[in-house]
Residue, then its C-alpha position, 0 to 999 in steps of 0.5 A: m103329634p102331627r106327621y109331615f112329609l118333607e120334600l127335599a133335594f141334596n148334593g151328596s158330595n160332602y156326605n156319607g149317604w142319607q143315613s145317620q152314622k156314628n163315625a161319619i156325617g149323613i144327610q139325615q143327621v144334618i136335617n135332624n139337627a136343623l129340625n131340633v133347633l126349630a122344634g126346641k126338642e129332639v126330632s127324628t126323621l125317616g127317609c124314603c130310602r138310603t143313598d150311598t156315599g156321594v149319591h145326590a137327590q133331586q127329589f127325596f122325602l122324609h117323614t117326621d112327627l112334630k109336637k105342634t102343627i105348622e101354622d105358617e109353612t112358608q115361614f117354616l121352610f124359610s127358617l129351616n132352609g136358613i139353618l141347613p147348609e147350601d147343599i141341602v134344601v127343603y122345597q115343600v112340607h106336606k101334612v099327612s096321616e099319622k100312619s103315612h110312611a115315607r119309605f113303605d108307602a112309596n110305590r115308585r122310585t126313579y133314579t137317573y145316572f149322568a155321565y159325560r163323554n168329553k172332558n168338562p171341568f164343570l161336570k166333574n163333581a156332578a156326573a161321571a166321566f165316560y171317555f169312550d164310545l158306546d153302542k146305544s143299540m146294544i144298550d137299548e136291547c139290554c134295557r128291553r131285556l131288563l124289563k122281563h126280569s124280576d130277580f135282580s140279585a146279580f146287581a145287589k151288594a153282598g150282605g144286602d137285601e134278602n128280598t131281591i125281587c123288584e118290578i122295573y117299570q122303565a129303563h132307557w138310555l139317552m145320548q145327547d151331545d156329550l151327555h149320557c143319561f140312564t133313567i130307571t123306575a121301579n117299585r124298589f131297588l136293592r143296595g147298589m143296584v142302579r150303579a151295578i146295572t149301569g156298569t153292566l150296560v156299559k159293558a154291553g155298550k162297549g161290546i164286551i157282553t151281548p144282550d144274551e149274556f146280559d140276560f144270562i147274568i141276570r138269570k144266574g144271579d151272580r154279582s161277580l159276572a155283572g159289571v163294576s159299579v159306576p162312580a156314585h157322584g153320577l147317580y141321582l134319585t130323581g123321583v119318588e111317588y106316593p098314592f096319596l101325594k100329588i106333587n106339582r113342583p117340577v123336578y129340575f135336572p142339573f143338565v139340559i135334557s131333551k125328552 
C-alpha cells in the first residue's frame, strides 16, 4: 500500500492532545475518522510526536498507508478539509517510501512559546498571559547555558521518557512590544519539557534564580527544583524536519514577529 505524509496544522484548544484516547477526543481520532470516510475503510495514522492537551501545531506530520494511490492531490485535500472541523487543516500530502516514519525519521523539531505582557482579549486563547516584567539578559544567559547540556531529566514529567538525553540546537527568547516569544529546536523532546524549561526561564527572568542556579537544576536532574510548567495554550509545534522531505510552504505564525 502507498504511504503518505500529511502536513497539517491544528488549534489544540478543543482537544486532549494529539493521541487518540478512549475517554477523550484527540486530534488523531478526528483525522482518522475523516480519512475513513474518504477511503471507505479503516485507516490508521501515526504522528510525528504527541502533544499535550491544549497545545497547538503550526506544522505537524503524520504518516498513513492508503489502499490506493492518490491520483489528484488537490481534490484529495479539498475533500479531506471539507470533512475536518475548522480547527484542523491539512496543507499538503507527500508520497514517501513505505519505510518512511513520521516519528522516528524526524531529525529536528521546533517549538515556540507565546505570551503577552498586557491584557489582550484577542490573545487569551492563543498565548499565555505574563503580567510581569522579565530581565531578558538573565533569560538569554540561561538559554546559552541550556545549549551546553544533554540530559534534561530536570524538565521531564514523572513517569515519562526513560531516555532523557536530547540535543538542543537553538534556544532564544524574543521580546517585541507586548509579546514574549521563546523558540527552541532539538532532535527530540521529553514529555512536558518545553513548558517546564519555559517556566524555569521565567524564574530566572524574575530574578528568583541565577544562571548558575539554572545550571545546577539541570545537572541535578530534579524536576521539583525547576519552575512550574507554563500554560499549554501558549505552546506551538512550529517546525518538523526530515532529511528526505523539502517543505516549500512557509509556516505562518498567529502573531507578527520581527526576526
